[in-house]
C-alpha positions in Angstrom: 0.0 0.0 0.0 1.1 3.6 -0.4 0.2 6.7 1.5 1.8 9.8 3.0 2.9 10.6 6.5 3.3 14.2 7.5 6.2 14.2 10.0 6.2 17.4 12.1 4.8 19.3 9.1 6.8 17.7 6.3 5.1 15.2 4.0 6.9 11.8 3.3 5.8 9.2 0.7 5.5 5.7 2.2 5.1 2.4 0.5 4.8 -0.8 2.6 2.9 -4.1 3.0 -0.5 -4.0 4.6 0.8 -6.4 7.3 3.4 -4.1 8.6 3.0 -3.1 12.3 2.4 0.6 12.8 5.3 0.9 15.3 7.6 -0.3 12.6 6.2 2.1 10.0 6.8 4.9 12.6 10.4 3.7 13.2 11.2 3.5 9.5 9.8 7.0 8.7 11.6 8.6 11.7 14.9 7.0 10.6 14.3 8.1 6.9 13.6 11.7 8.0 16.4 11.8 10.6 14.0 12.3 13.5 15.6 9.7 15.7 16.2 11.8 18.8 12.7 11.4 20.2 11.5 8.0 21.4 7.8 8.7 21.9 5.9 9.5 18.7 2.2 9.1 17.9 0.5 8.7 14.6 -2.9 10.1 13.9 -5.5 9.9 11.1 -6.7 13.1 9.4 -9.6 13.3 11.8 -7.2 13.3 14.7 -7.8 9.7 15.9 -4.7 8.1 17.5 -3.5 4.9 15.9 -2.5 2.0 18.1 1.2 1.2 17.3 0.6 -2.5 17.6 -2.1 -2.6 14.9 -1.2 -3.6 11.3 -1.3 -0.6 9.0 -3.6 -2.3 6.5 -6.2 -3.0 9.1 -6.7 0.6 10.1 -5.5 2.8 7.2 -6.8 3.0 3.6 -4.5 3.3 0.7 -3.7 6.9 -0.2 -4.6 8.4 3.2 -2.5 11.2 4.7 -1.4 10.3 8.3 0.2 12.7 10.8 3.2 11.8 12.9 4.5 14.0 15.8 6.2 13.7 19.1 3.8 12.9 21.9 2.9 16.1 23.8 5.4 17.0 26.4 8.2 14.9 24.8 11.5 16.5 23.7 11.4 19.6 25.7 10.2 21.9 22.9 6.7 23.2 22.4 5.4 24.6 19.1 3.1 27.6 19.1 -0.3 27.3 17.4 1.0 29.6 14.7 4.1 27.3 14.1 1.9 24.2 13.9 -0.5 25.9 11.5 2.5 27.1 9.3 3.9 23.5 9.3 0.5 22.1 8.3 0.1 24.7 5.5 3.5 23.8 4.2 2.6 20.1 4.3 -0.7 20.6 2.5 1.1 22.6 -0.2 3.6 19.8 -0.7 1.1 17.0 -1.0 0.2 17.4 -4.7 3.9 17.5 -5.6 4.5 14.4 -3.5 1.6 12.6 -5.2 3.1 13.3 -8.6 6.5 12.0 -7.5 4.9 8.9 -5.9 3.0 8.1 -9.1 6.2 8.6 -11.2 8.1 6.1 -9.0 5.5 3.4 -8.7 3.9 3.4 -12.2 5.3 2.1 -15.5 4.7 4.7 -18.2 4.1 2.2 -21.0 1.2 0.4 -19.4 0.2 2.2 -16.2 0.7 -0.8 -14.1 1.6 -0.3 -10.4 5.0 -1.9 -9.4 4.8 -4.3 -6.5 
């Protein structure tokens, strides 16, 4: 499956198996983005619902959804203002169409439109 995770305001394209455990998805994305200094992150759906890190990603997330990953409140010693959070979210929303195009370019064969697996 493929989807996007917004990590502290920056959108990241993700492709993984439906059976992958959410905690492993979180770990992989944090390593990919260099956000390995915090140990307590939480992933949320667009409506704000918190995902259980022990669930399998394909059981709770639909293909193509945008997820949000951020340090759990009170972790890391830094607090963002509402304005900083809104600016990060605006930047992430602006980057999503470009990320969609890049994702399609990577996972589609131009000659027949088939998705690579």
